[in-house]
PABALO-922152 format. One record per residue (C-alpha): x, z, y; residue number from 1; residue in one letter. Coordinates in Angstrom, 2 decimals, m for minus. Example, Ala and Ser with C-alpha at 12.3 -4.5 7.8 and 13.67 -1.06 7.14 Angstrom:
// residues 2
SITE_east_up_north_i_aa
SITE_12.30_7.80_m4.50_1_A
SITE_13.67_7.14_m1.06_2_S
END
This chain:
// residues 206
SITE_east_up_north_i_aa
SITE_m38.58_10.73_m8.42_1_M
SITE_m37.60_7.45_m7.45_2_E
SITE_m34.99_6.78_m4.59_3_M
SITE_m35.80_4.54_m1.80_4_L
SITE_m32.36_3.31_m1.19_5_H
SITE_m29.43_1.87_m3.00_6_N
SITE_m27.20_4.84_m4.13_7_E
SITE_m24.33_3.59_m1.92_8_K
SITE_m26.73_3.34_0.90_9_Y
SITE_m25.20_6.61_2.49_10_G
SITE_m21.59_5.19_2.43_11_V
SITE_m22.72_2.04_3.88_12_A
SITE_m24.55_3.37_6.97_13_L
SITE_m21.40_5.45_7.64_14_Q
SITE_m19.14_2.66_7.39_15_L
SITE_m21.53_0.72_9.57_16_A
SITE_m20.68_2.86_12.32_17_K
SITE_m17.69_1.11_13.11_18_K
SITE_m19.23_m2.18_13.40_19_F
SITE_m22.20_m1.40_15.72_20_V
SITE_m21.96_m1.78_19.41_21_G
SITE_m21.06_0.94_22.00_22_K
SITE_m22.65_m0.31_25.14_23_S
SITE_m26.13_0.50_25.98_24_A
SITE_m26.06_m2.78_28.04_25_M
SITE_m26.81_m4.26_24.57_26_R
SITE_m28.84_m1.60_23.08_27_M
SITE_m30.03_m3.31_20.01_28_T
SITE_m26.35_m3.79_18.90_29_L
SITE_m26.22_m0.16_18.72_30_M
SITE_m28.26_m0.38_15.67_31_F
SITE_m28.10_m1.30_12.08_32_V
SITE_m30.68_m4.03_11.15_33_Q
SITE_m32.48_m3.25_7.94_34_H
SITE_m34.34_m6.31_6.82_35_S
SITE_m37.38_m6.20_4.65_36_A
SITE_m35.27_m8.17_1.90_37_D
SITE_m33.23_m5.05_1.49_38_G
SITE_m30.19_m6.73_3.46_39_T
SITE_m28.41_m4.44_6.09_40_M
SITE_m26.59_m6.14_9.22_41_V
SITE_m24.28_m4.42_11.91_42_A
SITE_m22.15_m6.03_14.41_43_T
SITE_m20.62_m5.53_18.25_44_D
SITE_m20.32_m9.39_18.56_45_S
SITE_m16.50_m9.18_17.62_46_H
SITE_m16.91_m8.19_14.22_47_R
SITE_m19.77_m8.15_11.53_48_L
SITE_m20.94_m6.68_8.37_49_C
SITE_m23.71_m7.80_6.05_50_R
SITE_m24.83_m6.07_2.53_51_I
SITE_m27.63_m7.20_0.50_52_K
SITE_m29.50_m5.07_m1.62_53_N
SITE_m28.45_m1.85_m0.03_54_I
SITE_m31.83_m0.29_1.25_55_H
SITE_m35.52_m0.13_0.06_56_G
SITE_m37.49_m0.64_3.52_57_F
SITE_m40.32_m3.09_2.84_58_D
SITE_m40.37_m3.86_6.81_59_K
SITE_m37.77_m4.85_9.14_60_D
SITE_m36.30_m1.71_10.85_61_Y
SITE_m33.44_m0.83_13.27_62_L
SITE_m31.62_2.29_12.39_63_V
SITE_m29.06_4.11_14.73_64_N
SITE_m26.06_4.92_12.32_65_P
SITE_m25.22_8.21_14.87_66_L
SITE_m28.55_9.66_15.49_67_T
SITE_m30.49_8.13_12.59_68_F
SITE_m33.49_7.17_14.81_69_E
SITE_m35.48_4.39_13.36_70_V
SITE_m36.93_1.68_15.67_71_A
SITE_m38.27_m1.73_15.66_72_T
SITE_m37.21_m4.68_17.75_73_G
SITE_m35.53_m8.19_17.89_74_D
SITE_m32.13_m8.31_16.36_75_Y
SITE_m29.81_m11.18_16.99_76_P
SITE_m29.95_m13.88_14.29_77_K
SITE_m26.33_m13.67_12.55_78_V
SITE_m26.44_m16.77_10.32_79_D
SITE_m25.47_m19.04_12.96_80_K
SITE_m22.22_m17.08_13.47_81_V
SITE_m21.52_m16.21_9.75_82_M
SITE_m19.65_m18.74_8.26_83_P
SITE_m20.32_m20.00_4.78_84_S
SITE_m17.91_m19.50_2.22_85_F
SITE_m15.97_m22.85_1.19_86_E
SITE_m12.25_m21.75_0.15_87_K
SITE_m10.41_m18.81_m0.16_88_A
SITE_m6.89_m18.68_1.50_89_T
SITE_m6.15_m15.32_0.04_90_I
SITE_m7.71_m13.66_m2.96_91_S
SITE_m7.23_m9.90_m3.54_92_L
SITE_m8.27_m7.94_m6.83_93_N
SITE_m9.50_m4.29_m6.55_94_E
SITE_m6.23_m2.56_m6.50_95_E
SITE_m4.83_m4.88_m4.09_96_Q
SITE_m7.95_m4.34_m1.69_97_I
SITE_m6.39_m0.57_m1.66_98_K
SITE_m2.91_m1.70_m0.99_99_L
SITE_m4.09_m4.07_2.09_100_W
SITE_m6.10_m1.20_3.30_101_L
SITE_m2.98_1.18_3.16_102_Q
SITE_m1.04_m1.45_4.87_103_I
SITE_m3.38_m1.96_7.85_104_H
SITE_m3.80_1.96_8.19_105_K
SITE_0.07_2.08_8.30_106_S
SITE_0.47_m0.88_10.73_107_L
SITE_m1.92_0.93_13.07_108_N
SITE_m0.21_4.23_13.04_109_Q
SITE_2.82_2.24_13.59_110_I
SITE_1.18_0.68_16.71_111_A
SITE_m0.10_3.74_18.18_112_K
SITE_3.57_5.47_17.87_113_A
SITE_5.22_2.59_19.29_114_T
SITE_2.47_1.93_22.01_115_K
SITE_2.92_m1.66_20.56_116_A
SITE_m0.26_m3.90_21.05_117_G
SITE_m3.26_m3.59_18.66_118_K
SITE_m3.05_m6.79_16.85_119_T
SITE_m1.05_m8.36_14.00_120_V
SITE_m0.12_m12.30_13.46_121_T
SITE_m0.60_m13.39_10.11_122_L
SITE_2.13_m16.27_9.46_123_R
SITE_1.32_m18.51_6.74_124_M
SITE_3.26_m21.49_5.33_125_S
SITE_3.64_m23.29_1.93_126_E
SITE_5.94_m20.57_0.59_127_N
SITE_3.56_m17.77_1.32_128_G
SITE_2.42_m15.37_4.21_129_F
SITE_3.67_m12.54_6.45_130_E
SITE_2.31_m9.78_8.32_131_I
SITE_3.95_m9.22_11.65_132_E
SITE_2.88_m6.25_14.06_133_L
SITE_2.73_m7.83_17.20_134_D
SITE_5.30_m6.44_19.94_135_G
SITE_7.55_m5.01_17.22_136_T
SITE_10.07_m6.29_14.61_137_E
SITE_7.89_m4.96_11.92_138_V
SITE_7.19_m7.37_9.38_139_K
SITE_5.38_m6.79_6.16_140_M
SITE_4.41_m8.99_2.89_141_T
SITE_1.24_m7.94_0.69_142_A
SITE_0.24_m8.71_m2.75_143_P
SITE_m2.48_m11.02_m3.58_144_C
SITE_m4.05_m12.48_m6.58_145_E
SITE_m3.99_m15.84_m5.38_146_L
SITE_m2.93_m17.66_m2.10_147_Y
SITE_m3.51_m21.50_m1.09_148_E
SITE_m2.01_m22.62_2.38_149_F
SITE_m4.87_m24.33_4.37_150_Q
SITE_m2.67_m25.96_6.95_151_N
SITE_m3.38_m22.97_9.36_152_V
SITE_m0.01_m21.52_10.35_153_P
SITE_m1.14_m18.47_11.88_154_Y
SITE_m4.10_m16.45_12.91_155_V
SITE_m3.96_m13.30_15.12_156_V
SITE_m6.38_m10.28_14.79_157_Y
SITE_m7.31_m6.78_15.47_158_S
SITE_m5.59_m4.24_13.00_159_I
SITE_m8.63_m1.80_13.55_160_E
SITE_m11.25_m4.72_12.77_161_Y
SITE_m9.68_m5.94_9.42_162_V
SITE_m8.59_m2.33_8.36_163_R
SITE_m12.59_m1.42_8.64_164_D
SITE_m13.56_m4.43_7.12_165_A
SITE_m11.18_m3.62_4.06_166_L
SITE_m12.32_m0.19_3.95_167_E
SITE_m16.00_m0.99_3.54_168_M
SITE_m14.96_m3.48_0.64_169_H
SITE_m13.09_m0.56_m0.81_170_E
SITE_m15.47_2.17_m0.29_171_K
SITE_m18.38_0.02_m1.50_172_L
SITE_m16.59_m1.10_m5.00_173_G
SITE_m15.80_m4.62_m4.18_174_T
SITE_m13.83_m5.85_m7.62_175_K
SITE_m12.79_m9.25_m6.16_176_A
SITE_m12.12_m10.04_m2.35_177_L
SITE_m11.97_m13.41_m0.77_178_F
SITE_m10.37_m14.08_2.47_179_I
SITE_m11.35_m17.38_4.08_180_Q
SITE_m9.17_m18.52_7.22_181_I
SITE_m10.22_m21.86_8.37_182_A
SITE_m8.53_m21.79_11.65_183_S
SITE_m6.79_m19.85_14.49_184_A
SITE_m9.93_m19.66_16.04_185_T
SITE_m12.67_m19.52_13.55_186_Q
SITE_m13.90_m16.32_12.31_187_P
SITE_m12.18_m14.65_9.51_188_I
SITE_m14.45_m14.19_6.45_189_L
SITE_m13.96_m11.24_3.99_190_L
SITE_m16.41_m11.55_1.08_191_T
SITE_m16.99_m10.65_m2.40_192_D
SITE_m19.18_m13.89_m2.77_193_N
SITE_m21.99_m11.58_m4.13_194_M
SITE_m23.66_m8.81_m1.89_195_R
SITE_m21.07_m7.78_0.91_196_L
SITE_m19.71_m9.89_3.63_197_E
SITE_m17.43_m8.66_6.58_198_T
SITE_m16.49_m11.06_9.26_199_M
SITE_m13.77_m10.61_12.32_200_V
SITE_m13.23_m12.90_15.13_201_L
SITE_m9.60_m13.93_15.64_202_P
SITE_m7.81_m12.91_18.93_203_V
SITE_m7.10_m16.22_20.76_204_R
SITE_m3.38_m16.76_21.79_205_R
SITE_m3.35_m18.11_25.26_206_H
END
């Protein structure tokens, strides 16, 4: 017997639930795109995941990760919004990915308990970086394999969105994660530079 999909397909589809849209106004975004080349894409227009060589469909299909309904239709072209990787601001190894995931889970719990905002500010300088829970005095540092200041002093992002991106990398077995932060307004790219890319739009501070 030969399996149609990659062994991690079930896990990937479960994780993709968090990336799909929730509004029937944009029905297509409630589905996960399966391209004939084996790539899976999910987005709600605020965050996105793209996984290569994960399924075995030989045609383009849309799959609802909640109902498993299979459909066909036009899915938005994501190549224009997905930034290409140029240089990592922060690089993490396998253990550090797990630690970052735990940190973001903890920050999310604190935010709920204190009724703080749902965002954090990642402050960066030549000397290092610090994660601040917006609306509180909570500040955290986090381990990394490599850090290179890119003249971007800060970026604000949704705790849940980055948590979910980290969870996808952790559960799909990413060994080395490269986080690219090009500016406070450009998409944050989290990639293994091989088969899994996740992207989160930052929160603009007015």
